[in-house]
Backbone as CSV, one residue per row, in Angstrom:
resi,resn,N_x,N_y,N_z,CA_x,CA_y,CA_z,C_x,C_y,C_z
1,MET,87.004,99.092,89.462,87.134,97.899,90.288,87.356,98.322,91.734
2,ARG,86.736,97.560,92.649,86.861,97.834,94.077,87.564,96.657,94.735
3,LEU,88.659,96.942,95.443,89.459,95.914,96.098,89.472,96.178,97.596
4,LEU,89.296,95.119,98.397,89.213,95.251,99.847,90.085,94.191,100.503
5,THR,90.367,94.382,101.786,91.050,93.373,102.590,90.073,92.858,103.631
6,LEU,89.770,91.567,103.542,88.766,90.916,104.374,89.437,90.129,105.490
7,ARG,88.928,90.279,106.715,89.381,89.444,107.834,88.505,88.202,107.907
8,LEU,89.152,87.064,108.127,88.437,85.794,108.244,88.932,85.053,109.479
9,ALA,88.015,84.614,110.305,88.376,83.832,111.484,88.719,82.412,111.053
10,GLN,89.827,81.912,111.555,90.229,80.525,111.291,90.694,79.940,112.619
11,GLY,89.756,79.280,113.295,90.035,78.806,114.636,90.220,79.992,115.563
12,GLU,91.318,80.006,116.301,91.602,81.112,117.200,92.365,82.237,116.507
13,LYS,92.697,82.040,115.252,93.459,83.029,114.509,92.554,83.823,113.570
14,THR,93.024,84.983,113.173,92.355,85.781,112.155,93.297,85.951,110.979
15,LEU,92.832,85.533,109.809,93.597,85.693,108.586,92.980,86.811,107.755
16,THR,93.744,87.324,106.817,93.195,88.305,105.889,93.341,87.806,104.456
17,LYS,92.435,88.279,103.610,92.447,87.921,102.192,92.154,89.165,101.365
18,ALA,92.855,89.321,100.266,92.493,90.341,99.293,91.256,89.865,98.544
19,VAL,90.285,90.766,98.399,89.034,90.395,97.707,88.646,91.492,96.728
20,ARG,87.856,91.090,95.738,87.251,92.021,94.784,85.772,92.142,95.109
21,GLN,85.255,93.351,95.111,83.839,93.555,95.379,83.066,93.651,94.075
22,ASP,82.050,92.813,93.951,81.116,92.871,92.825,79.725,92.998,93.419
23,GLY,79.207,94.225,93.470,77.915,94.423,94.103,77.982,94.073,95.574
24,ASP,77.177,93.100,95.995,77.134,92.695,97.403,77.971,91.454,97.687
25,THR,78.824,91.081,96.744,79.625,89.868,96.878,81.111,90.193,96.870
26,LEU,81.860,89.527,97.748,83.310,89.651,97.802,83.922,88.349,97.312
27,THR,84.837,88.444,96.354,85.485,87.277,95.768,86.964,87.271,96.128
28,GLU,87.426,86.182,96.731,88.834,86.090,97.123,89.755,86.101,95.902
29,ILE,90.857,86.823,96.035,91.905,86.839,95.016,92.998,85.911,95.527
30,ASP,92.977,84.679,95.086,93.825,83.636,95.656,95.301,84.003,95.606
31,GLY,95.982,83.716,96.717,97.423,83.914,96.785,97.856,85.247,97.365
32,PHE,96.888,86.099,97.753,97.242,87.424,98.248,96.529,87.688,99.566
33,ALA,97.305,87.959,100.607,96.750,88.109,101.946,96.043,89.441,102.139
34,ASP,96.381,90.434,101.327,95.737,91.734,101.467,95.989,92.540,100.195
35,VAL,95.363,93.708,100.114,95.478,94.520,98.908,96.909,95.023,98.721
36,GLY,97.605,95.314,99.815,98.996,95.739,99.685,99.864,94.680,99.031
37,ALA,99.677,93.425,99.430,100.426,92.326,98.817,100.070,92.175,97.346
38,LEU,98.790,92.334,97.021,98.352,92.240,95.628,99.041,93.280,94.759
39,LEU,99.135,94.511,95.256,99.697,95.597,94.450,101.163,95.385,94.122
40,LYS,101.842,94.542,94.876,103.253,94.262,94.599,103.423,93.345,93.387
41,ASP,102.341,92.732,92.931,102.365,91.914,91.715,102.202,92.849,90.514
42,PRO,103.167,92.885,89.584,103.052,93.796,88.440,101.781,93.587,87.615
43,THR,101.194,92.389,87.703,99.967,92.103,86.949,98.734,92.177,87.853
44,TRP,98.799,92.987,88.929,97.749,92.989,89.952,96.369,93.266,89.383
45,GLU,96.284,94.173,88.429,94.969,94.556,87.930,94.314,93.399,87.172
46,ALA,95.056,92.782,86.281,94.516,91.643,85.536,94.228,90.470,86.468
47,THR,95.106,90.251,87.432,94.906,89.167,88.396,93.624,89.373,89.186
48,ALA,93.390,90.604,89.633,92.183,90.890,90.409,90.924,90.739,89.564
49,LYS,90.977,91.193,88.339,89.809,91.085,87.455,89.459,89.637,87.171
50,ALA,90.478,88.776,87.069,90.257,87.376,86.711,89.961,86.491,87.911
51,ALA,90.066,87.011,89.109,89.931,86.191,90.322,88.582,85.501,90.389
52,SER,88.606,84.248,90.840,87.363,83.464,90.945,87.413,82.564,92.176
53,GLY,87.961,83.096,93.267,88.087,82.325,94.491,86.784,82.241,95.263
54,ALA,86.897,81.805,96.515,85.724,81.689,97.385,85.037,83.044,97.529
55,THR,83.736,83.003,97.722,82.966,84.241,97.829,82.384,84.417,99.234
56,HIS,82.116,85.679,99.575,81.583,86.049,100.886,80.604,87.202,100.696
57,PRO,79.581,87.299,101.523,78.678,88.450,101.428,79.353,89.715,101.946
58,LEU,79.071,90.838,101.294,79.591,92.112,101.766,78.961,92.489,103.102
59,GLU,77.669,92.218,103.241,76.980,92.565,104.476,77.573,91.792,105.657
60,GLY,77.976,92.509,106.662,78.550,91.873,107.843,80.011,91.511,107.717
61,ALA,80.643,91.831,106.591,82.046,91.479,106.397,82.930,92.248,107.386
62,ASP,83.930,91.565,107.920,84.891,92.179,108.835,86.067,92.674,108.000
63,LEU,86.121,93.975,107.773,87.114,94.551,106.873,88.281,95.144,107.648
64,ALA,89.480,94.846,107.178,90.692,95.474,107.710,90.944,96.781,106.971
65,ALA,91.912,97.552,107.441,92.390,98.674,106.638,92.713,98.142,105.244
66,VAL,92.342,98.881,104.214,92.405,98.320,102.862,93.830,97.929,102.481
67,VAL,94.819,98.725,102.876,96.234,98.323,102.801,96.710,98.286,104.244
68,PRO,96.771,97.113,104.856,97.017,97.048,106.300,98.428,97.438,106.730
69,SER,99.424,97.200,105.861,100.818,97.395,106.278,101.624,98.135,105.218
70,PRO,101.221,99.353,104.872,102.013,100.089,103.874,103.396,100.414,104.403
71,ALA,104.382,100.354,103.520,105.742,100.708,103.939,105.845,102.186,104.277
72,LYS,105.049,103.025,103.585,105.072,104.465,103.820,103.641,105.004,103.834
73,ILE,103.371,105.852,104.818,102.135,106.645,104.838,102.585,108.090,104.963
74,ILE,102.492,108.828,103.878,102.952,110.214,103.850,101.720,111.115,103.797
75,CYS,101.645,112.048,104.721,100.459,112.882,104.872,100.775,114.322,104.496
76,VAL,99.740,115.017,104.036,99.874,116.390,103.567,99.025,117.294,104.450
77,GLY,99.631,118.324,104.991,98.893,119.318,105.759,98.628,120.558,104.930
78,HIS,97.587,121.313,105.286,97.304,122.610,104.661,97.196,122.497,103.137
79,ASN,96.277,121.642,102.687,96.087,121.468,101.249,94.726,121.955,100.774
80,TYR,93.756,122.110,101.684,92.440,122.645,101.314,92.353,124.090,101.788
81,ARG,91.945,124.983,100.894,91.977,126.414,101.190,91.091,126.779,102.381
82,ASN,89.923,126.117,102.508,89.053,126.476,103.636,89.641,126.022,104.974
83,HIS,90.427,124.958,104.964,91.106,124.536,106.202,92.296,125.452,106.512
84,ILE,93.030,125.859,105.477,94.134,126.793,105.675,93.617,128.076,106.324
85,LYS,92.473,128.558,105.828,91.898,129.797,106.357,91.467,129.636,107.813
86,GLU,90.775,128.510,108.123,90.271,128.361,109.486,91.394,128.182,110.509
87,MET,92.544,127.714,110.049,93.683,127.537,110.953,94.586,128.770,110.995
88,GLY,94.206,129.815,110.247,94.951,131.061,110.294,96.304,131.008,109.631
89,ARG,96.445,130.193,108.596,97.731,130.043,107.911,97.679,130.674,106.518
90,GLU,98.839,130.845,105.918,98.952,131.308,104.544,98.954,130.112,103.598
91,VAL,98.479,130.315,102.370,98.522,129.247,101.367,99.992,128.895,101.115
92,PRO,100.371,127.631,101.280,101.790,127.278,101.198,102.303,127.239,99.765
93,GLU,103.591,127.527,99.629,104.240,127.409,98.328,104.566,125.958,98.009
94,PHE,104.874,125.183,99.054,105.228,123.780,98.899,104.378,122.945,99.855
95,PRO,104.185,121.668,99.568,103.393,120.820,100.464,104.027,120.691,101.847
96,THR,103.169,120.671,102.862,103.583,120.381,104.227,103.449,118.882,104.434
97,LEU,104.551,118.201,104.705,104.555,116.744,104.768,104.880,116.247,106.172
98,PHE,104.200,115.172,106.564,104.551,114.445,107.781,104.211,112.981,107.542
99,ALA,104.491,112.124,108.514,104.325,110.687,108.308,103.408,110.072,109.349
100,LYS,102.813,108.972,108.970,102.166,108.052,109.906,102.872,106.702,109.779
101,TYR,102.543,105.794,110.714,103.076,104.443,110.648,101.916,103.458,110.633
102,GLN,102.197,102.252,110.157,101.132,101.286,109.921,100.384,100.907,111.194
103,GLU,101.024,101.036,112.351,100.344,100.703,113.609,99.176,101.642,113.895
104,SER,99.128,102.774,113.215,98.039,103.719,113.444,96.759,103.323,112.716
105,LEU,96.836,102.404,111.758,95.687,102.109,110.898,94.697,101.162,111.566
106,ILE,93.402,101.420,111.306,92.325,100.500,111.696,91.393,100.325,110.507
107,GLY,90.500,99.349,110.614,89.566,99.069,109.545,88.445,100.088,109.450
108,PRO,87.678,100.039,108.369,86.654,101.054,108.128,85.491,101.032,109.109
109,ASN,85.312,99.912,109.822,84.220,99.814,110.785,84.706,99.491,112.195
110,ASP,86.007,99.575,112.406,86.569,99.261,113.722,86.261,100.379,114.722
111,ASP,86.264,100.018,116.006,86.135,101.029,117.052,87.365,101.931,117.048
112,LEU,87.139,103.207,117.327,88.196,104.190,117.429,88.421,104.485,118.906
113,ALA,89.580,104.127,119.415,89.841,104.231,120.847,90.425,105.592,121.199
114,LEU,89.795,106.271,122.161,90.344,107.511,122.692,91.485,107.177,123.645
115,PRO,92.696,107.670,123.382,93.809,107.341,124.280,93.632,108.003,125.639
116,GLN,94.156,107.367,126.641,94.058,107.892,128.007,94.769,109.236,128.151
117,GLU,95.759,109.489,127.307,96.625,110.652,127.489,96.125,111.920,126.801
118,SER,95.104,111.826,125.951,94.690,112.993,125.174,93.232,113.337,125.424
119,ASP,92.968,114.631,125.593,91.606,115.139,125.748,91.185,115.975,124.552
120,ALA,91.932,115.892,123.447,91.663,116.760,122.299,91.779,115.960,121.005
121,VAL,90.921,114.946,120.861,90.961,114.052,119.707,90.012,114.590,118.634
122,ASP,90.559,114.909,117.473,89.845,115.641,116.428,89.754,114.800,115.156
123,TRP,88.826,115.171,114.280,88.593,114.471,113.018,89.228,115.227,111.859
124,GLU,89.638,114.488,110.823,90.173,115.069,109.585,89.915,114.108,108.429
125,SER,88.825,114.309,107.697,88.557,113.464,106.539,89.595,113.726,105.447
126,GLU,89.996,112.654,104.753,91.029,112.799,103.731,90.819,111.808,102.585
127,LEU,91.206,112.245,101.393,91.325,111.362,100.241,92.708,110.733,100.274
128,ALA,92.751,109.400,100.260,94.026,108.679,100.256,94.342,108.190,98.849
129,VAL,95.558,108.445,98.427,96.086,107.950,97.152,96.915,106.705,97.453
130,VAL,96.668,105.624,96.716,97.433,104.389,96.902,98.280,104.148,95.657
131,ILE,99.564,103.958,95.865,100.509,103.791,94.757,100.440,102.362,94.216
132,GLY,100.523,102.241,92.886,100.456,100.935,92.250,101.674,100.576,91.429
133,LYS,102.612,101.517,91.288,103.778,101.274,90.431,104.959,102.056,90.983
134,THR,106.109,101.398,91.076,107.309,102.014,91.632,107.774,103.186,90.773
135,GLY,108.254,104.238,91.459,108.810,105.351,90.703,109.614,106.293,91.575
136,ARG,110.613,106.905,90.978,111.424,107.952,91.616,111.529,109.107,90.637
137,ARG,111.398,110.326,91.141,111.412,111.537,90.317,110.403,111.420,89.172
138,ILE,109.185,111.114,89.540,108.103,110.934,88.570,107.643,112.301,88.080
139,ALA,107.564,112.476,86.781,107.031,113.721,86.228,105.549,113.825,86.564
140,GLU,105.076,115.045,86.812,103.661,115.223,87.142,102.759,114.681,86.033
141,ALA,103.182,114.830,84.785,102.393,114.338,83.658,102.285,112.816,83.640
142,ASP,103.222,112.143,84.303,103.226,110.673,84.328,102.696,110.110,85.640
143,ALA,102.346,110.976,86.572,102.026,110.518,87.920,100.809,109.611,87.967
144,ALA,99.817,109.886,87.139,98.598,109.055,87.160,98.915,107.594,86.868
145,ASP,99.957,107.330,86.086,100.330,105.948,85.767,100.832,105.198,87.000
146,HIS,101.213,105.917,88.039,101.758,105.300,89.255,100.712,105.170,90.359
147,ILE,99.497,105.663,90.117,98.424,105.597,91.104,97.556,104.375,90.812
148,ALA,97.431,103.490,91.810,96.536,102.337,91.659,95.086,102.768,91.834
149,GLY,94.840,103.637,92.818,93.480,104.060,93.076,93.399,104.897,94.335
150,TYR,92.187,104.996,94.851,91.902,105.924,95.942,91.067,105.240,97.017
151,ALA,91.133,105.776,98.235,90.353,105.263,99.359,90.046,106.421,100.297
152,VAL,89.257,106.131,101.322,88.893,107.113,102.337,89.778,106.907,103.562
153,LEU,90.201,108.002,104.174,91.028,107.934,105.381,90.594,109.067,106.308
154,ASN,90.654,108.827,107.610,90.453,109.921,108.557,91.718,110.064,109.400
155,ASP,92.360,111.206,109.251,93.601,111.497,109.965,93.254,112.010,111.367
156,VAL,92.699,111.129,112.178,92.318,111.503,113.544,93.557,112.022,114.275
157,SER,93.409,113.208,114.883,94.569,113.935,115.406,94.397,114.256,116.882
158,MET,95.442,114.011,117.656,95.470,114.358,119.062,96.073,115.755,119.169
159,ARG,95.213,116.762,119.197,95.666,118.147,119.041,96.575,118.598,120.180
160,ASP,96.307,118.146,121.394,97.155,118.573,122.514,98.589,118.099,122.314
161,TYR,98.764,116.905,121.764,100.115,116.412,121.473,100.668,117.042,120.196
162,GLN,99.808,117.229,119.186,100.261,117.786,117.912,100.933,119.142,118.087
163,PHE,100.338,119.987,118.943,100.830,121.357,119.062,101.771,121.566,120.254
164,ARG,102.285,120.491,120.808,103.328,120.629,121.835,104.599,121.222,121.239
165,THR,104.849,120.923,119.952,106.026,121.448,119.260,105.601,121.872,117.867
166,ILE,106.528,122.424,117.091,106.217,122.812,115.717,106.195,121.596,114.786
167,GLN,106.642,120.432,115.259,106.588,119.194,114.490,105.334,118.417,114.902
168,TRP,104.533,117.977,113.945,103.202,117.424,114.219,103.166,115.935,114.491
169,LEU,104.236,115.212,114.213,104.181,113.752,114.205,103.535,113.172,115.457
170,GLN,103.881,113.692,116.630,103.421,113.081,117.872,101.900,113.187,118.058
171,GLY,101.241,114.052,117.308,99.793,114.122,117.383,99.082,113.389,116.275
172,LYS,99.848,112.743,115.382,99.253,112.239,114.144,99.348,110.730,113.937
173,THR,100.076,110.022,114.767,100.283,108.602,114.461,100.080,107.715,115.676
174,TRP,99.111,108.088,116.534,98.783,107.247,117.677,98.284,105.888,117.198
175,GLU,98.609,104.867,117.955,98.201,103.513,117.557,96.685,103.395,117.456
176,LYS,96.267,102.661,116.398,94.855,102.337,116.187,93.974,103.589,116.194
177,SER,94.415,104.601,115.443,93.697,105.871,115.431,93.222,106.316,114.058
178,THR,93.595,105.584,112.993,93.376,106.087,111.635,92.554,105.102,110.813
179,PRO,91.231,105.294,110.721,90.425,104.419,109.864,90.763,104.638,108.392
180,PHE,90.803,103.534,107.629,91.301,103.572,106.249,90.587,102.502,105.439
181,GLY,89.888,102.908,104.389,89.171,101.960,103.538,87.987,102.654,102.875
182,PRO,86.839,102.013,102.751,86.687,100.570,102.914,87.336,99.783,101.783
183,ALA,87.497,100.474,100.618,88.012,99.797,99.425,89.037,100.686,98.742
184,LEU,89.912,100.047,97.978,90.683,100.762,96.979,89.840,100.773,95.710
185,VAL,89.467,101.953,95.258,88.720,102.095,94.002,89.716,102.511,92.933
186,THR,89.840,101.704,91.901,90.857,101.971,90.885,90.595,103.319,90.206
187,LYS,91.685,103.925,89.737,91.620,105.310,89.276,90.692,105.509,88.083
188,ASP,90.428,104.452,87.322,89.526,104.589,86.183,88.078,104.764,86.614
189,GLU,87.769,104.521,87.903,86.393,104.607,88.384,86.173,105.771,89.346
190,PHE,87.171,106.645,89.493,87.002,107.770,90.413,87.667,109.012,89.847
191,SER,86.900,110.094,89.760,87.440,111.361,89.266,87.179,112.504,90.240
192,GLY,86.802,112.168,91.467,86.536,113.179,92.479,85.104,113.093,92.970
193,GLY,84.887,113.594,94.171,83.546,113.571,94.753,83.505,114.401,96.013
194,LEU,82.319,114.537,96.582,82.145,115.318,97.798,82.631,114.514,98.991
195,MET,83.491,115.120,99.808,84.023,114.480,101.002,83.356,115.097,102.226
196,SER,82.948,114.259,103.169,82.268,114.795,104.350,82.625,113.996,105.590
197,THR,82.505,114.678,106.727,82.653,114.058,108.039,81.420,114.386,108.854
198,ALA,80.850,113.377,109.507,79.715,113.590,110.401,80.024,112.974,111.754
199,VAL,79.627,113.663,112.815,79.742,113.159,114.179,78.335,113.050,114.741
200,ASP,77.919,111.822,115.034,76.544,111.555,115.480,75.523,112.174,114.526
201,GLY,75.796,112.067,113.224,74.860,112.538,112.212,74.943,114.006,111.880
202,GLU,75.750,114.769,112.603,75.884,116.209,112.354,77.102,116.451,111.455
203,ILE,76.862,117.032,110.271,77.946,117.271,109.320,78.920,118.298,109.886
204,GLN,80.203,117.950,109.866,81.254,118.840,110.331,82.119,119.345,109.175
205,GLN,82.381,118.483,108.213,83.201,118.839,107.048,82.444,118.437,105.794
206,GLN,82.533,119.254,104.749,81.887,118.910,103.477,82.501,119.761,102.372
207,THR,83.357,119.144,101.566,84.112,119.858,100.541,84.428,118.886,99.395
208,PRO,84.386,119.338,98.135,84.808,118.473,97.025,86.289,118.111,97.139
209,THR,86.621,116.902,96.753,88.008,116.443,96.885,88.967,117.174,95.948
210,ASN,88.449,117.855,94.930,89.350,118.540,93.995,89.614,119.996,94.368
211,ASP,89.117,120.448,95.515,89.307,121.846,95.938,90.601,121.973,96.734
212,VAL,91.716,121.678,96.071,93.006,121.575,96.752,94.036,122.519,96.140
213,VAL,95.058,122.804,96.919,96.203,123.563,96.430,97.096,122.652,95.595
214,PHE,97.347,121.433,96.102,98.240,120.482,95.435,97.439,119.231,95.053
215,THR,97.394,118.914,93.786,96.642,117.760,93.294,97.354,116.456,93.645
216,PRO,96.631,115.312,93.598,97.306,114.031,93.810,98.487,113.816,92.879
217,GLU,98.344,114.209,91.620,99.434,114.008,90.663,100.662,114.847,91.036
218,PHE,100.418,116.083,91.454,101.541,116.912,91.895,102.217,116.302,93.107
219,LEU,101.417,115.816,94.060,101.980,115.240,95.282,102.812,113.993,94.983
220,VAL,102.317,113.142,94.079,103.091,111.961,93.694,104.429,112.394,93.112
221,SER,104.414,113.389,92.247,105.648,113.866,91.638,106.582,114.472,92.680
222,TYR,106.047,115.329,93.533,106.864,116.036,94.532,107.481,115.062,95.530
223,ILE,106.660,114.162,96.060,107.156,113.226,97.074,108.164,112.254,96.471
224,SER,107.924,111.830,95.229,108.846,110.881,94.593,110.186,111.518,94.251
225,THR,110.252,112.840,94.262,111.542,113.509,94.113,112.409,113.247,95.339
226,ILE,111.750,113.113,96.492,112.443,112.931,97.765,112.767,111.469,98.023
227,ILE,111.802,110.588,97.720,111.950,109.172,98.059,111.184,108.330,97.046
228,THR,111.671,107.141,96.778,110.992,106.234,95.854,109.627,105.842,96.406
229,LEU,108.615,105.921,95.578,107.283,105.435,95.931,107.106,104.030,95.379
230,ASN,106.588,103.147,96.208,106.430,101.742,95.853,104.966,101.314,95.949
231,PRO,104.598,100.223,95.280,103.219,99.739,95.367,102.777,99.528,96.811
232,GLY,101.602,100.040,97.124,101.059,99.937,98.468,101.333,101.136,99.341
233,ASP,102.268,102.006,98.943,102.486,103.245,99.686,101.235,104.109,99.614
234,VAL,101.030,104.912,100.652,99.811,105.708,100.777,100.180,107.178,100.942
235,ILE,99.456,108.043,100.233,99.554,109.488,100.430,98.188,109.982,100.876
236,ALA,98.131,110.543,102.080,96.902,111.162,102.584,96.957,112.642,102.208
237,THR,95.988,113.110,101.421,96.151,114.360,100.677,95.643,115.609,101.391
238,GLY,95.304,115.515,102.675,94.922,116.706,103.415,93.438,116.751,103.730
239,THR,93.081,117.612,104.674,91.688,117.691,105.135,91.098,119.060,104.825
240,PRO,89.781,119.123,104.602,89.124,120.417,104.383,88.748,121.100,105.697
241,GLY,88.137,122.265,105.574,87.682,123.007,106.737,86.582,122.270,107.481
242,GLY,86.452,122.623,108.768,85.417,122.023,109.597,85.942,121.151,110.711
243,VAL,87.247,121.187,110.956,87.793,120.388,112.051,87.310,120.959,113.383
244,GLY,87.251,120.102,114.386,86.757,120.525,115.686,87.647,121.540,116.366
245,HIS,88.953,121.454,116.145,89.906,122.335,116.817,89.722,123.791,116.408
246,ALA,89.185,124.029,115.201,89.023,125.390,114.698,87.685,126.006,115.081
247,GLN,86.808,125.240,115.720,85.490,125.758,116.082,85.566,126.533,117.397
248,ASP,84.553,127.356,117.630,84.487,128.160,118.852,83.136,127.936,119.520
249,PRO,83.079,127.175,120.617,84.222,126.557,121.307,84.732,125.330,120.548
250,LYS,85.950,124.937,120.870,86.548,123.775,120.227,85.729,122.527,120.539
251,ARG,85.676,121.614,119.564,84.924,120.378,119.730,85.843,119.196,119.451
252,TYR,85.748,118.187,120.317,86.568,116.997,120.142,85.698,115.758,120.296
253,LEU,86.209,114.638,119.838,85.466,113.381,119.910,85.290,112.936,121.354
254,GLN,84.090,112.388,121.622,83.735,111.938,122.963,83.308,110.472,122.921
255,GLU,83.461,109.805,124.026,83.090,108.398,124.126,81.628,108.204,123.708
256,GLY,81.394,107.179,122.892,80.048,106.828,122.460,79.634,107.446,121.145
257,GLN,80.350,108.435,120.646,79.974,109.076,119.397,80.291,108.174,118.197
258,LEU,79.597,108.440,117.088,79.844,107.722,115.840,80.450,108.691,114.840
259,LEU,81.660,108.378,114.389,82.376,109.182,113.404,82.190,108.531,112.036
260,VAL,81.595,109.268,111.098,81.348,108.747,109.754,82.075,109.638,108.751
261,THR,82.950,109.033,107.960,83.745,109.741,106.958,83.364,109.190,105.587
262,THR,82.943,110.062,104.676,82.404,109.621,103.388,83.047,110.384,102.243
263,ILE,83.351,109.680,101.162,83.702,110.318,99.893,82.834,109.682,98.817
264,GLU,82.085,110.517,98.107,81.213,110.008,97.045,82.036,109.208,96.039
265,GLY,81.575,108.017,95.737,82.251,107.158,94.784,83.269,106.225,95.398
266,LEU,83.653,106.480,96.649,84.639,105.627,97.310,84.054,104.833,98.465
267,GLY,83.081,105.405,99.179,82.477,104.686,100.297,82.602,105.463,101.583
268,GLU,82.351,104.771,102.694,82.367,105.443,103.989,83.043,104.600,105.057
269,LEU,83.560,105.312,106.048,84.111,104.731,107.260,83.131,105.034,108.379
270,LYS,82.805,104.040,109.199,81.890,104.235,110.323,82.562,103.691,111.569
271,ASN,83.005,104.591,112.444,83.824,104.197,113.594,83.213,104.715,114.884
272,ARG,82.868,103.776,115.753,82.337,104.125,117.070,83.500,104.521,117.990
273,VAL,83.313,105.620,118.713,84.359,106.129,119.594,84.217,105.462,120.965
274,ILE,85.299,104.837,121.421,85.302,104.185,122.731,86.508,104.681,123.509
275,LYS,86.533,104.411,124.795,87.710,104.723,125.590,88.685,103.569,125.514
276,GLU,89.961,103.905,125.376,90.989,102.870,125.333,91.004,102.100,126.631
277,ALA,91.105,100.805,126.516,91.125,99.967,127.718,92.338,100.286,128.564
């Protein structure tokens, strides 16, 4: 099942609705403003399957970040071996964790604004895990039961700010910098696929999502040891090799470029790069 958050114009306001995708049709799931709100209902899966609300065409749909306001966005660094190598690091014994905030999220087709303060804006394709069931100290063997599904995310990074200190947060959570979507694909319909990033049609990253040091199930277990995971929380599981910062010469996003992030079986993000007003 594919679940999305649809923006709808209502007069001068914009509302959002949780919808189910069936082919080229989006069906409203009545009573839920977005996928994050839906996941808080313990019967979310059955409710979504049974939904029969108003319908909309997928073509031309204005999509928000699939979970627009997660309480937690926990990100993992140095999880793909080819990225660890290109950054000159050792394979970690434990996950490298940092956070984003909901203000950083944008929709799968929204413009990506280059901030005035950074000249080193880089791409990082990632598989996002979306939590569907509350848990603390979740055993790795039970972790799959707490995963609602998966989505595509690009952890766009302001490298000049990221490397000002040994703490990365300031380079990772700029407002309106992180495309996320297009859909939450439930875990029964996704077992991994090829992840890629293209800039103006030129492939920069291309690696299977399962070529990781720490699996999604391990990450759910490890992170839940530290803090309770709740429905709608997001774990961004790391990026593969091919980031612009590791190239010689270094390459960063420029005004007018098209950033396309794809994971087979999940969909793609298509974000035009513009200068921040």
